[in-house]
Each structure stands twice: as structure tokens, then as C-alpha cells.
C-alpha positions in Angstrom: -0.3 -0.1 0.3 1.1 3.5 -0.6 1.7 6.3 2.1 -1.0 8.3 2.6 -0.8 11.5 0.9 -2.1 15.4 1.5 -5.2 16.0 0.5 -5.6 19.0 -1.9 -8.6 21.5 -2.1 -8.7 23.6 -4.8 -10.2 27.3 -5.1 -13.5 25.5 -6.0 -13.4 23.8 -2.3 -13.0 20.5 -3.7 -11.1 17.6 -1.7 -8.9 16.0 -4.0 -6.0 13.5 -4.1 -3.3 12.8 -6.7 -4.1 8.6 -7.4 -1.8 8.3 -10.3 1.9 10.0 -11.1 4.7 9.6 -13.8 6.5 7.3 -11.6 3.1 5.3 -10.7 0.8 5.6 -13.7 -2.7 4.0 -13.8 -3.2 1.3 -16.2 -6.3 1.4 -18.2 -8.3 -1.5 -19.7 -7.2 0.0 -22.7 -4.0 -0.4 -22.8 -3.1 3.4 -22.1 -1.9 4.8 -18.8 -2.7 8.0 -17.2 0.7 9.5 -15.7 -1.5 12.5 -13.7 -4.9 11.7 -11.9 -6.5 13.6 -8.9 -9.8 12.4 -7.7 -12.2 14.2 -6.0 -13.7 13.4 -2.9 -15.8 13.9 0.0 -16.3 12.2 3.6 -18.4 12.0 6.1 -18.5 10.6 10.1 -15.3 9.4 11.6 -12.6 6.8 11.2 -12.1 4.4 14.2 -9.3 3.3 15.7 -8.7 0.5 13.8 -10.6 1.8 10.4 -13.0 -0.7 10.4 -16.2 1.2 9.6 -15.3 2.2 6.1 -18.1 2.9 3.8 -17.5 3.5 0.1 -20.9 5.1 -1.3 -20.7 4.8 -5.6 -22.7 7.2 -7.5 -24.8 7.1 -10.6 -24.1 8.3 -14.1 -24.9 11.9 -13.3 -23.7 12.0 -9.5 -20.6 13.4 -7.9 -19.3 12.8 -4.9 -22.0 14.9 -2.7 -23.7 12.5 -1.6 -24.8 13.6 2.0 -23.9 17.3 1.9 -24.9 20.3 -0.5 -22.8 20.7 -3.5 -20.7 24.1 -3.3 -20.2 24.3 -6.7 -23.5 23.9 -7.7 -25.6 24.4 -5.0 -27.4 21.5 -5.1 -28.7 19.5 -2.2 -27.4 16.4 -1.5 -28.8 13.4 -3.7 -28.6 10.7 -1.2 -29.5 12.6 2.3 -32.4 9.8 2.8 -30.1 7.1 2.8 -26.9 8.6 3.9 -26.5 10.8 7.4 -27.2 11.0 10.9 -29.4 8.1 12.1 -30.3 7.0 8.5 -29.6 3.8 7.0 -25.9 4.6 6.0 -25.1 6.1 9.7 -22.4 8.7 9.5 -22.4 8.7 13.4 -21.5 4.9 13.0 -19.3 5.0 9.7 -16.7 6.7 8.1 -18.6 7.3 4.6 -16.4 8.3 1.5 -17.7 9.2 -2.0 -15.5 9.9 -4.9 -16.0 11.5 -8.2 -15.5 8.7 -10.7 -12.8 9.1 -13.2 -13.8 10.7 -16.5 -16.2 13.0 -14.2 -16.7 16.8 -14.3 -16.6 17.4 -10.4 -13.4 17.4 -9.8 -11.8 14.4 -10.7 -9.3 14.1 -13.9 -11.4 13.1 -17.0 -12.3 15.0 -20.5 -12.6 18.7 -18.9 -9.6 18.6 -17.1 -6.7 20.1 -18.5 -3.4 18.1 -19.8 0.1 18.9 -18.2 0.7 21.1 -21.5 -2.5 23.5 -20.2 -4.7 22.4 -22.9 -7.8 20.7 -22.3 -8.1 16.8 -22.7 -11.5 16.6 -24.8 -11.8 13.4 -26.7 -7.9 12.9 -26.7 -8.8 11.7 -22.6 -8.4 7.8 -23.3 -11.5 6.0 -23.3 -12.5 4.4 -19.8 -14.1 1.1 -18.0 -15.8 0.7 -15.0 -13.0 -1.3 -13.7 -10.6 1.6 -14.4 -13.2 3.6 -12.1 -12.5 1.1 -9.6 -9.0 1.2 -10.0 -8.4 4.9 -9.5 -11.1 4.6 -5.9 -8.9 1.8 -5.0 -6.2 4.2 -5.4 -7.6 7.3 -3.6 -8.2 4.3 -0.6 -4.6 3.8 -0.7 -3.7 7.2 -0.6 -5.4 7.8 2.5 -4.0 4.7 4.2 -7.3 2.6 4.1 -7.1 -0.9 3.4 -10.0 -2.8 4.0 -13.8 -1.6 3.3 -16.7 -2.5 5.6 -19.4 -1.9 2.9 -19.3 -1.0 -0.8 -23.1 0.6 -1.9 -24.5 2.1 -5.1 -27.3 2.4 -7.5 -27.0 1.9 -11.3 -24.0 2.5 -12.7 -22.7 2.9 -8.9 -24.2 -0.9 -8.6 -21.7 -2.1 -11.5 -18.7 -0.2 -9.2 -19.6 -1.8 -6.1 -19.6 -5.6 -8.1 -16.0 -4.4 -9.7 -14.9 -3.7 -5.9 -15.6 -7.1 -4.5 -14.1 -8.7 -8.2 -11.1 -6.5 -8.3 -10.7 -5.9 -4.5 -11.3 -9.0 -3.6 -10.4 -9.3 0.4 -10.9 -5.8 1.3 -14.5 -5.4 0.9 -16.7 -7.0 3.9 -20.1 -6.5 2.5 -21.6 -5.0 -0.6 -24.9 -3.8 -1.8 -25.4 -3.2 -5.7 -28.5 -1.6 -6.2 -30.7 -1.7 -9.6 -27.9 -2.9 -11.9 -26.9 -5.5 -14.5 -24.0 -7.7 -14.4 -23.6 -6.7 -18.2 -25.2 -3.6 -20.3 -28.2 -4.5 -22.0 -28.3 -4.0 -26.1 -31.2 -2.0 -25.2 -29.5 0.4 -22.8 -26.4 0.7 -25.2 -29.1 2.0 -27.6 -30.5 4.4 -25.6 -27.0 5.9 -24.8 -25.8 5.8 -28.2 -28.7 7.8 -29.1 -27.5 10.3 -26.3 -24.2 10.4 -27.4 -25.5 11.1 -31.1 -27.6 13.8 -30.3 -24.4 15.3 -28.3 -21.8 14.9 -31.5 -24.5 16.4 -33.9 -24.5 19.4 -31.6 -22.8 21.9 -34.2 -21.2 23.1 -31.0 -19.2 19.9 -29.7 -16.5 20.8 -32.2 -15.3 17.4 -32.3 -15.1 17.4 -28.4 -13.1 20.7 -28.4 -15.9 22.9 -27.2 -14.0 24.0 -24.4 -11.1 25.2 -26.0 -13.2 26.9 -28.4 -15.3 28.5 -25.8 -18.9 27.0 -26.5 -20.9 23.9 -25.3 -23.3 21.5 -27.0 -25.6 22.7 -24.4 -28.5 21.7 -27.0 -27.4 17.8 -27.5 -27.1 17.5 -24.2 -30.1 18.4 -22.8 -31.7 15.9 -25.7 -29.2 13.2 -24.2 -30.5 14.0 -20.7 -34.0 14.0 -21.8 -34.1 10.5 -23.8 -32.5 9.1 -20.7 -34.3 10.4 -18.1 -37.4 8.7 -19.5 -35.7 5.2 -19.0 -35.2 6.0 -15.3 -38.9 6.0 -14.7 -41.6 4.1 -14.9 -44.9 4.0 -17.2 -47.3 3.7 -14.5 -45.3 6.9 -12.4 -45.4 9.2 -15.6 -49.2 8.8 -15.7 -49.9 9.1 -12.1 -47.9 12.2 -12.5 -48.6 13.6 -15.7 -50.8 11.3 -17.9 -51.9 13.5 -21.0 -52.3 16.5 -18.9 -51.7 20.2 -20.9 -49.1 22.6 -19.5 -50.6 25.7 -18.7 -52.9 25.7 -21.1 -56.6 24.4 -22.0 -56.6 23.6 -25.5 -54.0 22.1 -28.1 -51.7 24.6 -30.0 -51.6 22.5 -33.3 -48.2 23.4 -32.7 -44.4 22.1 -31.2 -44.5 24.2 -28.3 -44.5 22.2 -24.9 -48.3 21.2 -25.1 -48.1 18.4 -22.3 -46.9 18.8 -19.1 -44.7 15.7 -19.6 -43.1 17.7 -22.5 -42.4 20.7 -20.0 -40.9 18.4 -17.6 -38.5 16.6 -19.8 -37.1 19.9 -21.4 -37.0 21.5 -17.7 -34.8 18.3 -16.6 -32.6 18.6 -20.0 -32.0 22.2 -19.4 -31.0 22.3 -15.5 -28.8 19.1 -16.5 -26.9 21.2 -19.1 -25.9 23.6 -16.4 -23.8 21.1 -14.5 -22.7 18.3 -16.4 -19.8 18.2 -19.0 -21.0 16.6 -22.1 -17.9 14.9 -23.1 -17.5 13.4 -19.3 -21.1 12.2 -20.6 -19.8 10.6 -23.6 -16.8 8.5 -21.3 -19.3 7.6 -18.6 -21.9 6.3 -20.7 -19.4 4.3 -23.1 -17.9 2.7 -19.7 -21.3 1.4 -19.1 -21.8 0.2 -22.4 -18.6 -2.0 -21.8 -19.1 -3.3 -18.7 -19.4 -7.1 -18.9 -18.2 -8.7 -15.1 -18.5 -11.8 -16.7 -16.2 -11.7 -20.0 -13.1 -11.7 -17.8 -13.9 -15.0 -16.3 -14.7 -17.2 -19.6 -18.3 -15.6 -19.8 -19.4 -17.6 -16.4 -20.8 -14.8 -14.3 -20.4 -17.3 -11.5 -17.0 -17.6 -11.7 -16.3 -13.8 -11.2 -17.3 -14.4 -7.6 -15.7 -18.1 -6.6 -13.7 -17.8 -3.8 -15.3 -14.3 -2.5 -16.2 -13.9 1.4 -18.0 -10.7 0.9 -21.5 -11.1 1.9 -24.3 -9.3 -0.4 -27.5 -8.0 -0.5 -28.8 -7.3 -3.9 -31.6 -4.7 -4.4 -34.2 -4.4 -7.5 -37.6 -2.4 -8.4 -40.7 -3.8 -9.8 -41.1 -1.2 -12.2 -37.3 -0.8 -13.1 -37.4 -1.5 -16.8 -33.5 0.1 -17.3 -32.0 -2.7 -14.9 -34.8 -5.2 -14.5 -35.5 -7.6 -11.8 -34.4 -10.0 -13.9 -31.2 -8.6 -14.5 -30.5 -8.2 -10.8 -31.5 -11.8 -10.1 -29.1 -12.7 -12.3 -26.7 -11.7 -10.3 -27.9 -13.4 -7.7 -28.3 -16.6 -9.0 -24.4 -16.4 -9.6 -23.5 -15.2 -6.4 -25.5 -18.2 -5.3 -23.7 -20.5 -7.4 -20.1 -19.0 -6.3 -21.3 -20.2 -2.6 -21.3 -16.5 -1.4 -23.7 -15.1 1.2 -26.5 -13.6 -0.4 -29.7 -11.9 -0.2 -31.9 -9.9 -2.4 -34.9 -7.8 -2.1 -37.2 -6.9 -4.8 -39.1 -3.9 -4.0 -42.6 -3.4 -5.2 -42.9 0.5 -6.5 -44.0 2.1 -9.1 -41.1 4.6 -9.2 -38.9 2.9 -11.8 -35.3 2.6 -11.9 -34.8 5.9 -9.9 -36.5 4.6 -6.9 -33.5 4.5 -5.0 -33.3 8.2 -4.9 -36.6 9.0 -3.7 -39.1 8.0 -0.6 -39.3 4.4 -0.5 -39.6 3.3 3.5 -39.6 -0.4 2.5 -36.2 0.1 0.4 -34.6 2.1 3.5 -35.9 -0.8 6.4 -34.1 -3.2 3.9 -30.8 -1.4 4.1 -30.9 -0.7 7.4 -31.7 -4.5 8.3 -28.9 -5.9 6.3 -26.1 -2.9 7.0 -26.9 -3.8 11.2 -26.7 -7.2 10.8 -23.6 -6.8 8.9 -21.9 -4.2 11.0 -23.0 -6.5 13.8 -20.9 -9.6 12.3 -18.1 -7.3 12.0 -18.2 -6.6 15.6 -19.0 -2.6 14.6 -20.5 -0.8 17.4 -24.7 -0.8 17.5 -26.7 1.7 16.1 -27.2 4.7 18.5 -30.9 4.5 19.9 -33.2 7.4 18.3 
């Protein structure tokens, strides 16, 4: 393990650590290396004496490191403050919680919006990355922080992909894992949805072959459309009907034009516009491509169970009944593979109409399941009991 390094805090207030240098580069699945890599991260809670209470929170596609506190750059509230915080399922009075911005992200970690050593923007000169590369950078971050073992790795969607990769790549370092609303490999349907979004970005005249930052423009329209298309996959038909159905937006009759006649149209346009104010278009290309390449069985003879053989990690897999982005059956495939590999495994399918994004919103049954598994794992680990409310 590398010696602990000094945390750097930039003018933007983001905490960063260097996890790769010319002497110790980060080796990528593509065969390329990155010699200068910083990972931005945030922490909550206190590290106990034997460093056994560490929780790694892995964020979803458009998330960041601010799972349990407001983002000082965008002003947006914490994205998982229903789950991570004092007295919550991931209890910051009990655990030392770390969440990092993924490699390739745009909230302080090295990515296509970062500058090369020569001062120019990476843009699409940035190497294509994988979920495994993201986790390599996270493992290097923990090494720099002097932390060897992880009590719990938890995350949903692409965060769940990272959780699975953590257990396979850091085999003896993760005690418990909660992958949420995920699949062991990206489906053709999801590759198709994300390719549609990427093409929308690249078709925007302001994309400039990925060099828009250097040219002082942004492909806002393309990025907004990409977000709109993806957002539809995160919600269920029943939730959309309940919330919007075919109700008109601020009018009593149709305009017979192409304005936002329907509430759902106005909602999606708003989602797209607010997204461009906080996310980098090239990061969207790179992170969705990493998701497309995800196939955890591929390096294990195409047999998913082989990836988990010999693991001592205990798992709890969560899915949501109306999630069609990563459907319950895809989560059950992971559970069957874990069982075949002899892993200690629990599975919970939450009945809800909220679709894929159910892990972000108020869902008491999900919270109760998280709390029960985490408390049982903590007891098995010998961690102090949760304080009484």
C-alpha cells in the first residue's frame, strides 16, 4: 500500500488526491496509461481506531461526490440525503463514509474537461475508460488515504456496477456489498439508448469534435436531448401516468404546434436544461461508454459465477419491480451467480411504481431493507451498535 498523501483542496473548495503520477501511472483496460490523475472526494463521519467502519458510496451516472451534503459548486442539495446521514441507513454517526467523483467525471476528478500537463483541455484525447478503471482509481484513493479494508460498498445503477467491480477487483478488502438496480452486463437496449444520447451530443454544431471548451462554446442542445432521452428510462410508465398522464401544460387547448403542449414535454425540457448547467458533455460520452463496456463475466470465461468464486463478501442485491432500465430479472441473474459461487447473498425486490430512480426517492421499504442488512453486517463485523433514536 502506498503511503498516505496530503489532501489538496482547490479554489473551488473540492477535496482532491493525486492517485497516479508519472512514476506510478494508472493503467487502463484500453492499454493506455494516465500519468497524472486526481480524484475528488468527500467524507462524512469519523474513522474508528482500527479503520474497520469505512463505507464506500458509488454514485450513479450524473451524480458526484456530494452524497450527503450540498454541492458547493452547483448549490444542489445532497443527492442521497435520504440514505446517508446521522441515524439513516448509512449512519454517519457510526460509519466513515467516502464518496468520490468517478474517473472521467466533471466534479473535480480527472476527465475530459480537465487540463493536460501542457495546459490544454483533454477533450476527446482523453482515453476511453471502463468501470474497472474507475474502481482502480478509487482503490488508489483509499491507498493514498491509508485505508486498506472496506466495511461496505454501496451504490445504484452505474454505482452498482462499481460495487460489483469492487468486490471482484479488491477481493479481500470488501466485507459487505449492496449493488442496487443494476445488471452484470449492459444490455443491447441500454447501449442503444445511450448511443442515441451520444449521437445527439456529437450532432450539436457546438460539440466541435470534442474541443468545445477550448473554443469557448458548449453543446447544450445535444446534451439536453441526451438527458431527456435517458431520463425516460429512469421512470416507469405508471409513475409518468400518475404524475402527468396527458395533461396539458398551462393551457386548456392544444396549440397545434411544437411548443410544449403536454406537462411531460415541459418536464423533460426542464430536466434537459437544468442538466446542461451542471454536467460536461464529454464526461457524459465517456461515462456512458464505460457503462456500455461493462460485462463482469467477460474476463471470467463468460461465466458470471466464476467472477465471484472464492469471495467472502456478503451481498444484498436490491431491485425495483417497475425498473425497466435494469429490470429485476437482470438483478436476479447476479443473485443466481452469487449463489452458484457460494457467496452469502440476500435479495430484495421492492414493489414500487417509481421505476429505476426509486433508490433516490422516498421508499420506506427500501430504507428498512438497507438498514436491516447493514445492521446485521455491522454486528457480524463487530462494529458498535446503532445509537437509539
